[in-house]
C-alpha positions in Angstrom: 31.7 29.0 -18.7 34.5 31.4 -19.7 37.0 30.0 -16.8 36.7 26.4 -17.6 38.0 27.0 -20.9 40.9 28.9 -19.9 41.2 25.6 -17.4 41.0 23.5 -20.2 43.8 26.1 -22.7 46.1 25.6 -18.8 46.3 21.8 -19.0 47.2 21.4 -23.2 49.7 23.5 -22.1 50.3 20.2 -19.9 52.8 22.6 -17.2 52.3 23.1 -13.8 48.6 21.5 -13.7 50.4 18.4 -12.3 50.9 20.3 -9.3 47.2 21.3 -9.4 46.0 18.2 -9.8 48.3 15.4 -8.0 48.0 11.8 -9.4 50.7 8.9 -8.2 51.6 6.0 -10.0 51.4 4.9 -13.4 48.6 5.7 -15.8 46.0 2.5 -17.9 46.2 3.8 -21.4 43.0 3.3 -22.4 43.9 1.0 -25.5 44.3 -1.9 -22.9 41.4 -1.0 -20.5 38.2 -0.2 -19.9 36.7 3.0 -19.9 33.4 4.5 -17.2 30.7 6.4 -18.7 29.3 7.9 -15.5 25.0 8.0 -16.6 24.6 9.9 -12.9 27.1 11.2 -10.1 26.1 7.9 -7.8 28.9 5.8 -9.3 32.7 5.3 -7.5 35.2 4.0 -7.8 38.6 1.8 -6.5 41.9 1.5 -7.9 43.6 -2.0 -6.4 42.4 -1.8 -3.1 42.1 1.3 -2.5 39.3 3.9 -0.9 36.5 4.4 -3.0 36.0 7.6 -4.7 33.3 9.2 -7.1 34.8 7.9 -10.6 34.1 10.2 -13.1 33.0 10.1 -17.1 36.4 8.7 -19.1 38.4 7.4 -16.2 40.0 4.0 -17.1 39.8 1.1 -14.8 41.9 -2.3 -15.6 42.8 -5.2 -13.4 41.5 -5.2 -9.9 39.8 -2.1 -10.1 36.3 -2.0 -8.3 33.2 0.0 -10.0 30.1 0.3 -7.8 26.4 2.4 -8.0 24.7 2.8 -4.6 21.0 2.9 -5.0 21.2 5.2 -7.8 23.6 4.7 -9.8 24.3 3.5 -13.3 27.2 3.5 -15.3 29.0 1.6 -18.2 32.6 0.3 -19.0 33.7 -0.1 -22.5 36.4 -2.2 -23.0 39.4 -1.8 -25.7 37.7 -4.4 -28.0 34.1 -2.6 -28.0 32.7 -4.8 -25.6 30.9 -3.4 -23.0 29.2 -3.9 -19.8 26.7 -1.7 -18.7 26.0 -1.7 -14.1 22.3 -1.2 -12.8 22.1 0.8 -8.9 22.8 -1.0 -6.4 25.4 -3.5 -8.5 29.8 -3.9 -7.7 31.8 -5.6 -10.1 35.5 -5.7 -10.2 37.8 -6.5 -13.0 39.5 -9.1 -11.8 41.4 -9.6 -15.1 41.9 -7.6 -18.7 44.3 -8.2 -21.1 45.3 -7.8 -24.5 46.3 -10.9 -26.4 47.8 -11.6 -29.8 47.0 -8.6 -32.3 42.9 -7.8 -30.7 42.7 -10.7 -28.7 40.7 -9.8 -25.0 40.8 -11.5 -22.0 38.5 -10.7 -19.7 37.6 -11.7 -15.9 34.3 -9.8 -13.7 33.5 -10.3 -10.5 30.0 -9.6 -9.8 29.2 -9.6 -6.9 26.1 -7.7 -6.8 23.1 -6.5 -8.8 21.7 -6.1 -12.4 24.2 -6.0 -15.4 23.9 -5.7 -19.5 26.8 -7.6 -21.1 27.6 -7.0 -25.1 30.3 -8.5 -26.2 31.8 -8.3 -29.3 33.0 -11.5 -31.5 36.1 -12.6 -29.8 38.6 -12.0 -32.4 41.5 -15.3 -31.4 41.2 -18.9 -29.6 42.7 -17.1 -27.1 40.5 -14.1 -25.7 38.0 -14.5 -23.0 35.2 -12.8 -21.6 34.1 -14.0 -18.3 31.6 -13.8 -15.1 32.5 -14.9 -12.0 29.2 -14.5 -9.4 29.4 -15.9 -5.6 27.5 -19.3 -7.4 28.9 -19.6 -10.7 30.9 -19.0 -14.1 30.2 -17.9 -16.8 31.9 -18.1 -20.2 31.4 -16.6 -23.5 32.2 -16.0 -27.5 30.0 -13.1 -28.4 27.0 -12.4 -26.9 24.1 -10.2 -25.0 23.5 -10.8 -21.6 22.1 -10.1 -18.3 23.4 -11.2 -14.7 21.4 -10.7 -11.5 23.0 -11.3 -8.0 20.1 -11.5 -5.8 20.6 -11.6 -2.0 18.1 -14.0 0.0 16.0 -13.7 2.6 17.6 -16.7 3.9 21.1 -16.0 4.1 23.3 -15.3 0.5 22.6 -15.0 -3.3 21.1 -17.0 -6.2 22.0 -15.7 -9.7 20.5 -15.4 -13.3 21.7 -15.0 -16.7 19.2 -14.7 -19.6 20.6 -14.7 -23.2 19.0 -12.4 -25.9 21.5 -13.3 -28.6 24.2 -16.0 -28.9 25.3 -18.4 -26.7 26.1 -18.5 -22.3 28.1 -21.5 -21.0 27.6 -21.7 -17.2 29.4 -23.3 -14.1 27.7 -23.7 -10.9 31.1 -23.6 -8.0 29.0 -26.3 -6.7 29.3 -28.5 -9.5 28.0 -29.0 -13.0 28.0 -27.3 -16.3 24.4 -25.7 -18.3 24.4 -24.3 -21.4 22.2 -21.7 -22.2 21.1 -20.6 -25.2 19.8 -17.1 -26.9 15.8 -16.2 -25.1 16.5 -19.1 -22.0 16.9 -17.9 -18.4 19.4 -20.3 -15.7 18.8 -19.2 -11.9 21.6 -20.6 -9.1 22.1 -20.2 -5.7 24.9 -21.0 -3.5 25.5 -24.2 -2.5 23.3 -25.4 -5.6 24.2 -27.7 -8.4 23.3 -26.2 -11.9 20.7 -27.7 -13.8 20.3 -30.0 -16.2 19.1 -27.4 -18.9 17.8 -24.3 -19.3 14.7 -22.3 -19.1 13.4 -19.6 -22.0 12.7 -16.1 -21.0 8.6 -15.1 -20.7 7.3 -13.6 -23.6 7.8 -10.1 -23.2 7.0 -6.8 -25.1 9.6 -5.6 -26.6 10.6 -2.9 -29.4 11.5 -3.3 -33.3 14.0 -0.5 -34.5 15.1 -0.4 -38.0 16.7 2.6 -40.5 16.7 2.4 -44.4 20.5 1.3 -45.6 22.5 4.1 -44.4 21.2 5.7 -42.1 22.5 5.7 -38.5 21.2 5.7 -35.3 21.5 5.9 -31.6 18.5 5.6 -29.4 18.8 6.4 -25.7 16.7 4.9 -23.2 15.2 7.1 -19.8 18.3 5.7 -18.0 21.1 7.3 -19.6 22.3 3.7 -22.1 22.4 4.0 -25.8 21.4 1.2 -28.3 22.2 1.7 -32.3 23.4 1.1 -35.4 25.5 4.7 -34.7 29.4 4.9 -33.2 30.3 1.4 -34.0 26.9 -0.5 -33.3 26.6 0.2 -29.4 24.2 -1.6 -27.2 24.2 -0.5 -23.9 20.6 -0.7 -23.0 19.7 -3.8 -21.7 18.7 -6.8 -23.6 19.8 -4.5 -26.7 20.7 -6.0 -29.6 21.6 -4.5 -32.4 21.8 -6.7 -35.6 22.4 -5.3 -39.7 20.0 -2.2 -39.3 17.9 -3.7 -36.7 17.5 -3.0 -32.9 15.3 -5.0 -30.8 15.0 -4.3 -27.0 13.8 -7.0 -24.5 11.6 -4.8 -22.0 12.5 -1.3 -22.7 11.9 0.7 -20.1 9.6 3.4 -20.2 10.0 7.1 -20.7 11.3 9.6 -23.0 13.7 7.8 -25.8 16.3 9.9 -27.6 16.7 9.2 -30.3 19.7 10.3 -33.0 19.7 10.3 -36.6 22.6 10.6 -39.4 24.0 9.6 -42.5 27.3 9.9 -44.0 25.9 10.4 -47.5 23.3 12.1 -48.5 19.6 9.7 -48.3 16.7 10.8 -50.9 14.6 9.8 -49.0 15.0 7.4 -45.3 12.5 6.3 -42.4 13.3 5.4 -38.9 10.6 3.3 -37.8 9.6 1.7 -34.1 7.3 -1.5 -33.3 6.1 -2.0 -30.6 5.4 -6.2 -30.4 3.9 -8.7 -28.0 4.9 -11.6 -28.9 5.4 -11.5 -32.9 2.7 -9.1 -32.6 3.0 -5.1 -33.7 0.1 -3.1 -31.8 1.6 0.2 -33.2 3.8 1.8 -35.5 5.7 4.9 -35.5 7.5 6.1 -38.7 9.8 9.4 -39.6 10.8 9.7 -42.7 12.8 12.5 -45.0 16.1 13.3 -46.6 19.2 13.5 -45.7 21.6 15.7 -46.5 25.3 13.6 -46.0 26.9 14.7 -42.6 23.5 15.6 -41.3 22.5 14.8 -37.9 19.2 15.5 -36.0 17.1 14.8 -32.7 14.2 13.7 -31.6 12.7 11.5 -29.1 9.5 9.5 -28.7 7.9 8.1 -24.8 7.4 4.7 -24.0 4.0 3.7 -21.7 4.4 0.6 -20.0 1.4 -2.4 -21.4 0.5 -4.6 -22.5 0.2 -3.5 -25.1 3.1 -1.2 -25.1 2.1 2.0 -26.1 4.3 4.9 -28.5 4.0 8.5 -28.7 4.3 10.5 -31.9 8.0 11.3 -32.8 8.6 14.2 -31.5 9.5 17.4 -34.6 13.2 16.9 -36.1 16.0 18.9 -35.3 19.2 19.6 -36.2 22.2 19.5 -34.5 25.5 19.9 -34.3 27.3 16.2 -32.9 25.6 13.1 -31.2 26.0 14.8 -28.0 23.3 17.9 -28.8 21.2 15.2 -29.7 21.9 12.7 -27.2 22.1 15.3 -24.5 19.3 15.3 -21.4 17.0 18.1 -20.7 17.1 21.8 -22.8 19.6 21.3 -24.9 22.2 24.6 -24.9 24.8 23.5 -27.8 24.7 26.7 -30.7 25.6 30.8 -30.2 29.0 32.3 -28.9 30.9 29.6 -26.1 31.4 32.1 -23.7 27.8 33.4 -23.5 26.6 30.1 -23.6 25.9 29.5 -19.4 24.3 33.1 -19.2 22.2 31.4 -22.1 20.9 28.7 -19.1 21.0 31.1 -16.5 18.3 33.7 -18.4 16.9 30.0 -19.9 16.3 29.0 -15.4 14.5 32.0 -14.2 11.0 31.3 -15.8 12.4 27.2 -16.0 12.4 26.4 -12.9 13.7 22.4 -11.6 13.8 21.7 -15.0 17.0 19.4 -16.6 19.1 21.4 -18.8 22.3 20.8 -20.6 25.8 22.5 -22.0 26.9 21.0 -25.0 30.6 21.9 -26.4 32.8 20.7 -29.6 36.0 19.8 -30.5 36.1 22.3 -33.0 35.0 25.1 -30.3 37.3 24.0 -27.3 40.3 24.6 -30.6 38.4 27.5 -31.8 39.1 28.4 -27.8 42.3 27.3 -27.2 43.8 29.0 -30.8 42.5 32.1 -29.8 43.5 32.4 -26.1 46.8 31.3 -26.9 49.2 32.2 -24.7 51.9 34.6 -26.2 54.6 34.8 -24.0 52.3 35.4 -21.2 53.3 34.5 -17.3 56.6 33.7 -19.9 55.5 31.2 -21.8 54.4 30.7 -25.8 51.8 27.7 -26.2 51.7 26.8 -30.2 50.6 23.8 -32.1 47.5 23.3 -29.5 45.0 20.6 -30.8 41.9 19.0 -28.6 40.4 15.8 -28.9 38.2 14.7 -27.4 36.8 10.9 -27.5 35.0 7.9 -24.6 37.8 8.4 -22.4 38.4 12.0 -22.5 39.9 15.8 -23.5 42.7 15.0 -25.1 45.5 18.0 -25.8 48.5 18.5 -26.7 50.8 21.6 -27.9 53.3 23.4 -28.3 54.8 24.9 -24.5 58.0 27.5 -24.8 59.4 29.5 -23.3 63.2 32.1 -23.1 64.6 28.7 -21.9 63.6 25.6 -23.0 60.8 24.3 -24.9 58.3 21.1 -24.1 56.4 18.9 -26.3 53.0 18.7 -23.6 50.2 16.4 -23.7 47.2 15.5 -21.2 44.2 13.6 -21.1 41.4 15.4 -19.2 37.8 13.4 -17.8 34.8 14.9 -16.0 32.1 14.9 -13.6 29.8 15.7 -11.3 31.1 15.9 -7.4 28.7 17.5 -5.1 26.0 18.6 -7.3 29.7 20.9 -8.4 31.6 20.4 -12.5 34.8 18.7 -11.9 37.4 18.6 -14.1 39.9 16.3 -13.5 44.1 15.7 -14.9 44.5 11.7 -16.1 48.0 11.8 -17.7 50.1 14.3 -18.9 53.5 14.8 -19.8 55.8 17.9 -20.2 59.5 16.5 -20.2 61.9 18.3 -19.0 60.0 20.9 -17.6 62.7 23.5 -15.5 60.9 24.9 -12.2 60.8 28.5 -14.1 58.3 27.6 -16.1 55.9 25.1 -13.8 56.0 28.1 -11.6 54.4 30.3 -13.6 51.9 28.3 -14.7 51.2 26.8 -11.4 50.2 30.1 -9.9 47.6 31.0 -13.4 46.2 27.6 -13.2 45.6 28.0 -9.2 43.4 31.2 -9.9 41.1 29.9 -12.5 40.9 26.2 -11.2 40.0 27.7 -7.5 36.5 28.1 -8.5 35.3 26.7 -11.4 32.4 24.5 -9.5 30.9 27.4 -9.5 31.3 27.5 -13.6 28.2 25.5 -14.6 24.9 27.6 -13.0 22.7 24.8 -12.2 22.6 21.9 -10.4 25.1 19.4 -11.9 23.9 15.3 -12.6 26.0 14.1 -15.4 29.1 14.8 -17.6 29.5 12.8 -20.1 32.4 12.3 -23.2 32.2 11.1 -27.3 33.6 11.3 -30.2 34.2 15.0 -31.0 32.1 16.5 -28.3 31.1 16.3 -25.0 28.5 17.3 -22.7 27.8 18.7 -18.6 23.5 18.7 -17.4 21.9 18.4 -15.0 18.5 20.6 -13.2 17.9 24.4 -12.9 17.3 25.5 -9.1 14.4 25.2 -7.7 
């Protein structure tokens, strides 16, 4: 992993890296676009009509860009206002329009030609705001709601679209004519060439989870599919059919498998309670509860397993473990998040000798990156002196700023980095770079160092890489050990 951090250091310097990671055209700011979270490796993106290429976590998508998932792919697009769209395997969506309007308004138009998605739309803040989903047979318009869109290929040809609304109200207009209102708890199905029905129908009763945290307790649950939902982090609702309301989360038709749990509190809690109930209709058939004190700022990891019913079955909670970041709490598999940065990959190698084909994750925090960058900052090395280096991490990647100086010139350099799994290997890419003006001597000096350290970066992680994920203040690289 030391090579990885040398590369990050050089990217922060911001000179020469542009030659190694060329990128043409204007770069879209995440503050006016949608940020992609790749939940596995089977996601591709195409920008404004260009060819599809493997998508990386943290990339931003704007008007005219497409995202598609193959039979294994899952991803989440999070728009700049906090609304999100989760994409299931076999789906394809296009960002037809994405604009900031007024002070805090947003206008989004999405084309979904196939597959299943879940839209969690924040309450739109301005009258001219709009969130719209188009399919081959319909146009759906919302103002603050959570709904599922399923575009299904029919054996006889053409497609049909089903909408299921869990919160809020949806206005669905059929391309063949007619508009129908779909309130919470209802659904509608419209085929190509068919008019809208007079009214929606109720969603069939389904098992669901009710998840509650005591006042002041922030939490996230992570579904087996990788999406998150909960009150922490601004009330994320990426999980299909997940609705966040105050301190409560409801998930309809929860996926079977392990659900991760992240708990935290900004203030000390003498007593905190986290409960999960499995419901059939209005009756709770099983309950699990985790109680205990939390010190201010404490973060903890746990989990439970859902077994499909009816009725739903819930395992006991895994023992709660203190962690140093949200990544350490939500990363999959055996997590390596503590100890010396340079030795963390060696710890994975040791673990892998006796644990074949086992899920693992390497976690690194923003603070650790800053320590590495400043500890290893070049001082007149290759003619470059680095100062004022700082690294920040959020959902759109790693962001570095630094002052790079030679005997000729001083530049204020900035760079944004995204990452992912390409060919089951760890890949980093510069998505934005600024360091102007750059004299040739400075560029050549750093370029040689970048070239020599990035040539074999794909082998720096000692397992098959399936996901790279960026979160506020940290990132993780996850996958499985060799057979």
